N, C-alpha and C positions, 0 to 999 in steps of 0.2 A: 819131187817127192820130199816131204819134210821128215826128218829123222825124229822119232819120238824118244825123249829122254826118259829113262826109267830109274826110279829110286831103288837102290840095292842096300839091304840091311848089312851093316858090319857087325859080325858076331864074335870077333876076337880082338884082343888087345893088339896083336901084331898087325892085323888089317887096319885098325884105327890109326896106329902110329904111322904106318906107311902112307896112309891117305892124308892125315891132318896134323900130326904132331909137329911142333916147332915151326908152324907156318901161321902168320897173322891171319885171323879170321875177322871179317867185317859183316855187320848186319845193321838192322834198323837201330841206330843209336849205340851200337856195340862195336868195340874193337878189342880183341883179346887173342891170346895165344895159349894153347894147351901144350905144355912142354912134355917131351918124352920122359922126363925124370919124375913126373907125377905132380908138377906144379901147374897152376893156372895164374895168368896175370893179364891185366888189361884195364879197359875203361868201359863203363856203361853210362853214356852221357858224360857228365862232369865228374862222376863218381869212380873211385878206384875199386877194381875188382881183383880179389886175390883168393886163391883156393888151392885145393889138392884134389887129385883124382886117382881112381883105380878102376880096374875092370873086374866084374864079378857076374857070373851067371849070364853071360852074353850081353851085359849092359855096362854102359859108362856110368860110374858112380862118382859124385863129386860133393865136396863140402866147399862152401865159399863164404866170403864176407864182401859186403859192398859198403865202403867207407866205415869199416869196423862193425857194421851191422851183420850179425850172423844170419846167413840164408839157410842154414841147416843142410841136411843130406838130401840129395835127389838122385834117383836112379833113372837113367834116360836111355831110350832106344836111339841108336845112331844109324842114319842112312846116308848114302852118298849118291849124288848124281853129278857126274863130271867134277867140277871144282866147287860144288856146293855140298854143304852138310846140313841135314835136317835132324834136329834133336827133339824128341818128344818126351816131355817131363812125366813124372809120376809113373814110372815103369811102363811108359807107352800109353797111358790113359789120360794124360794131361794135355796141355797146350803144346803145339809144335812151333818151332822157330827155324828159320833158314838163315845160314851165314855162308859167305863165300870166301874162298882163299883170296887174300889181297894180292893183286899183281905186284911184282917187284919193280 
Protein backbone atom coordinates (compact mmCIF):
# COMPACT_ATOMS: atom_id res chain seq x y z
CA UNK A 1 0.00 0.00 0.00
CA UNK A 2 1.39 3.39 -1.02
CA UNK A 3 1.30 6.21 1.50
CA UNK A 4 -0.31 9.35 0.06
CA UNK A 5 1.54 12.57 0.80
CA UNK A 6 -0.73 15.43 1.77
CA UNK A 7 0.04 19.14 1.57
CA UNK A 8 -0.67 20.97 4.83
CA UNK A 9 -1.02 24.74 4.87
CA UNK A 10 1.18 26.55 7.39
CA UNK A 11 -0.82 29.42 8.80
CA UNK A 12 1.46 30.76 11.52
CA UNK A 13 4.93 32.25 11.67
CA UNK A 14 5.86 29.74 14.39
CA UNK A 15 4.87 26.73 12.25
CA UNK A 16 6.79 28.16 9.29
CA UNK A 17 9.95 28.81 11.32
CA UNK A 18 9.82 25.32 12.82
CA UNK A 19 9.43 23.68 9.39
CA UNK A 20 11.71 25.70 7.10
CA UNK A 21 13.65 28.59 8.68
CA UNK A 22 17.45 28.52 8.62
CA UNK A 23 17.51 25.44 6.38
CA UNK A 24 18.83 25.59 2.79
CA UNK A 25 16.01 25.12 0.26
CA UNK A 26 16.61 23.92 -3.28
CA UNK A 27 14.40 23.87 -6.34
CA UNK A 28 14.55 24.30 -10.08
CA UNK A 29 17.48 26.72 -10.49
CA UNK A 30 17.08 27.96 -6.91
CA UNK A 31 19.04 27.62 -3.71
CA UNK A 32 18.12 29.92 -0.85
CA UNK A 33 17.61 30.17 2.89
CA UNK A 34 14.79 31.93 4.69
CA UNK A 35 16.33 32.97 7.99
CA UNK A 36 14.37 33.12 11.24
CA UNK A 37 15.60 36.71 11.73
CA UNK A 38 13.56 37.95 8.75
CA UNK A 39 16.27 37.81 6.07
CA UNK A 40 16.36 35.83 2.80
CA UNK A 41 19.59 34.94 1.00
CA UNK A 42 20.57 32.69 -1.85
CA UNK A 43 20.88 32.25 -5.58
CA UNK A 44 18.45 32.00 -8.49
CA UNK A 45 20.59 30.52 -11.23
CA UNK A 46 23.69 32.74 -11.41
CA UNK A 47 21.88 35.69 -9.78
CA UNK A 48 22.09 36.71 -6.12
CA UNK A 49 18.77 36.72 -4.26
CA UNK A 50 18.41 38.91 -1.16
CA UNK A 51 15.32 39.92 0.74
CA UNK A 52 13.29 40.30 3.88
CA UNK A 53 10.19 38.53 5.07
CA UNK A 54 7.44 38.76 7.66
CA UNK A 55 4.22 36.90 8.45
CA UNK A 56 0.84 38.62 8.11
CA UNK A 57 -2.77 37.38 7.91
CA UNK A 58 -1.69 33.73 7.61
CA UNK A 59 0.68 34.41 4.74
CA UNK A 60 4.41 34.64 4.11
CA UNK A 61 5.17 38.16 2.85
CA UNK A 62 8.47 38.98 1.23
CA UNK A 63 10.35 41.72 -0.53
CA UNK A 64 13.38 40.72 -2.54
CA UNK A 65 15.99 41.76 -5.06
CA UNK A 66 17.61 39.66 -7.74
CA UNK A 67 21.02 41.12 -8.63
CA UNK A 68 19.77 44.48 -7.31
CA UNK A 69 16.56 44.33 -9.41
CA UNK A 70 13.60 44.99 -7.10
CA UNK A 71 11.13 42.10 -7.20
CA UNK A 72 8.64 44.00 -5.06
CA UNK A 73 6.33 42.65 -2.37
CA UNK A 74 4.64 39.28 -2.70
CA UNK A 75 2.29 37.54 -0.28
CA UNK A 76 2.44 33.77 -0.52
CA UNK A 77 0.52 30.80 0.82
CA UNK A 78 2.95 28.24 2.27
CA UNK A 79 2.24 24.51 2.37
CA UNK A 80 4.33 21.61 3.64
CA UNK A 81 4.56 17.99 2.57
CA UNK A 82 7.38 16.20 4.37
CA UNK A 83 10.61 18.04 3.55
CA UNK A 84 9.01 19.97 0.68
CA UNK A 85 7.59 23.49 0.71
CA UNK A 86 5.08 24.69 -1.86
CA UNK A 87 4.64 28.45 -2.10
CA UNK A 88 1.86 30.00 -4.13
CA UNK A 89 2.42 33.60 -5.15
CA UNK A 90 -0.05 36.49 -5.33
CA UNK A 91 -1.91 35.58 -2.11
CA UNK A 92 -2.48 32.04 -3.36
CA UNK A 93 -3.81 33.07 -6.78
CA UNK A 94 -0.53 32.97 -8.72
CA UNK A 95 2.00 30.38 -9.79
CA UNK A 96 3.09 27.71 -7.34
CA UNK A 97 6.66 26.45 -6.89
CA UNK A 98 8.07 23.60 -4.85
CA UNK A 99 11.42 23.54 -3.06
CA UNK A 100 12.98 20.86 -0.90
CA UNK A 101 15.09 21.11 2.23
CA UNK A 102 18.66 20.39 1.11
CA UNK A 103 20.09 17.33 2.86
CA UNK A 104 23.13 18.02 5.02
